[in-house]
N, C-alpha and C positions, 0 to 999 in steps of 0.2 A: 396325553399319556403316550401315544404312539411315537411322537417325536423324541420324548425322553428315553424311551426304551431303545430306539434306534441309536441315539447318542451313547447310551450306556454300552451297547454292543460294540460300537466303534472304539470307545475308550478301552473296553476290555481287550479287544483285539490288539490295540496299540500297546497296552501294558503287558500283555502276554508276549508279544514279539520283542519288546524291550527286555523282558526277563530271559527270553531265549538267547538274545544277543549276549547278555551278561554271562550266561552259562556256556557260551561258545557254541550255541546251537543255531540252526537255520530258522530265521523268522518264517512263520507260516507253517511250521512243521508240527504244531499241536492243533488238533481240531477242536472247535468249541461245539459242544452238544448242549442245546438249551433244554432245560428240564421244565416241561410245561405243567407240572403237577398243580392242579387247582387254579390255573391261570386262564383268563378269558382268551379266546382264540384270537381276538384282534391284537392283544399284547404280543402273542407269539408271532403272529403274522408280521408285526412291525420289525421284530428282530430278523425275521427271514428276509424282509425287504431290504434290510441294511446289510445283508450278506451272509447270514447264518444259513447253513445247508442241512443241519442235523437237529432233530427234535426228539426228545425222550419223554416217555410217560412211565409212571410207576404202576398204574392201574389200567386194566383192559377197558373197563367201562368208560373211563375218562378219555382214553384214546379214541374209542369208537365215537364219542361225542365231538372231540376237538379236531381230529385229523381231517375229516371231510371238509372242514372250513378253512384249511390251510392251503397255500401254494404247494407245489411239489417239493418234498423234502425227504431226506433219509430218516426213517422212523426207527427209533431204538426203544426196546423194552428194557427197563432197568429195575423193575420191581421183583418181588419174590415170585417165582414161577410155580403156580399150582398146576399139577399135571392134568387136571380135568379141564383146564383152559388152554392147553398146549396147542390144540388145533386152531382155535380162534387167534391166538397170539402169533402162531406161525403164518397165518393168512394175512394178518394186518401189518405186522412189523417186518422191517428189512434186516434188523439185527437184534439178537437177544443177548444182552450183556450179563445176565444173572443166572447162568447155569452152574449150580453149586453142588449137584449130586447126580449120580448115574441115572436115577429114575426120571429126573427132569430131561436129561439128554435123550433117553430112550423115547419119552413121550413126544419130544420135539422132532426126533428123527422119523417116527411113524407119521406125524402130521405133515412134515415136509415132503415125505415120499408120496403121501396121498394128494398133496397139492402140486406135485411135480416140480418142486423148486429146491434149490440149494440154499440153505439158511446159514448165514454167518453167525457164529456164536462166540461169546467170551466166557471163560471159566471164572466164576466169582470166587475170590479168595477171602478168607477171614483173617484180617491183620489187626483187628481191634478186639480187646477183651470184652467189650460190651456189645459187640455186633452179634445179632442172633443168627444170621445166615452167612453162608460162605464155606468153602472147602478149606480145611486147615492146610497151610503151605506144605507141610510134610506129606500130605496125601494127594497133592495136586498132580504129580506125574502120573499116578495111577488113573485118576479121573480123566486126565487129558488123553491117555491111551484109549480109554473106553469111548470117549467122545469122537476120537479120530476114526474109530472103527464103525461109527454109525453112518449109514447112507443117508444122504439128504442134509448132512451137517458139514460145515467147514469151520474148524477151530482156528480163530484168528489171533487169540492172545488171552489176556486176563483183565479182569476188572476187580477193583477193591475200593472199600470205603475206609477213609482214614479214621484214626481214633479221635474221640471228642475230648480234646484237652487243649489248654493254652500253652503247653510245652512244645514249642516249635521243633525242637530237636527230636523229641519223641515222635512227632508226626513225620518228620523227614525219615527217621529210621524205619518206621512202619512202611513208608512208601518204598524205601530201599529194599525192604524184604519182598515187596510185591515185584519190584524190578528184577531182583535176583531169581525169584520164582519163575518169572516169564522166561528168563534165560534157560532154565531147566525144562520148562514146559514147551517152549517154542511158540513162534508166532510173531507178528509185527505190531500188534496193538496193545498198548499199556494204558488202560482207562482208569486213571487215578487223578484225584483233585476235584474239589468242589468249590463253592463260593468262598469259603473261609480258609482253604488250604491249598489253593492251586499253585502258589509260588513254590511251596515245598515239593509239590508233585512234579513241577517242571524241573526243579533241581535234581529230582530222582530219576528223570527220564520219561515222564509222561508223554504220550502221543495223543491223548484225548482227555479233555476236562469236561465235567458235567456241571453246568452252571444254571442255577435257578434264581435264588434271591438276588444275587449281584446283578442280574439282568432285569428281572421282572419286579423286584421288590418283594416285600413279605407276602406269603401266600394267604389266600382268603380262608 
């Protein structure tokens, strides 16, 4: 299993870099974040050994179980942020990608200050009509201003989940909206693209893709 995952990571890195060349972008300019949700630690460790430096989790409890078993990586929280778990999340993770409302930012700010750390965060946008979470693009500048005022936080950019559709042009347009919103919000990180739509994300300007199934296979 480990050898297969390592090869999938290398193949994905090669395919991603080829897509970047096709778009006239620099190979290596998009970071791969492996989403470890419900994956055994040894599977994630195999991708890390193959060169992956970033690992994401959706749930705090799973991260608390998995992360201690991994080599040193940059740890991303990508799930919905419950404010009562903000302190534990701020302590365990290096980046929080899913800040979609002011209350979440305030809770993280308080936690980061108590921990004496600066916590990089991304503003989560809602660019899909079926997505439950995320800030509407038209409200993003106001939320970004609030987040930038919070001590202990550093707003690095935006994250979004693409729409669930086979219409590739619709997916691309949604990602374009995220990219345009980043231009208004400010920051250098555009975290868009997952296993089924990373090519459209790269075309739209993604700097970070979040990959689970394409690396690790179907979740348990």
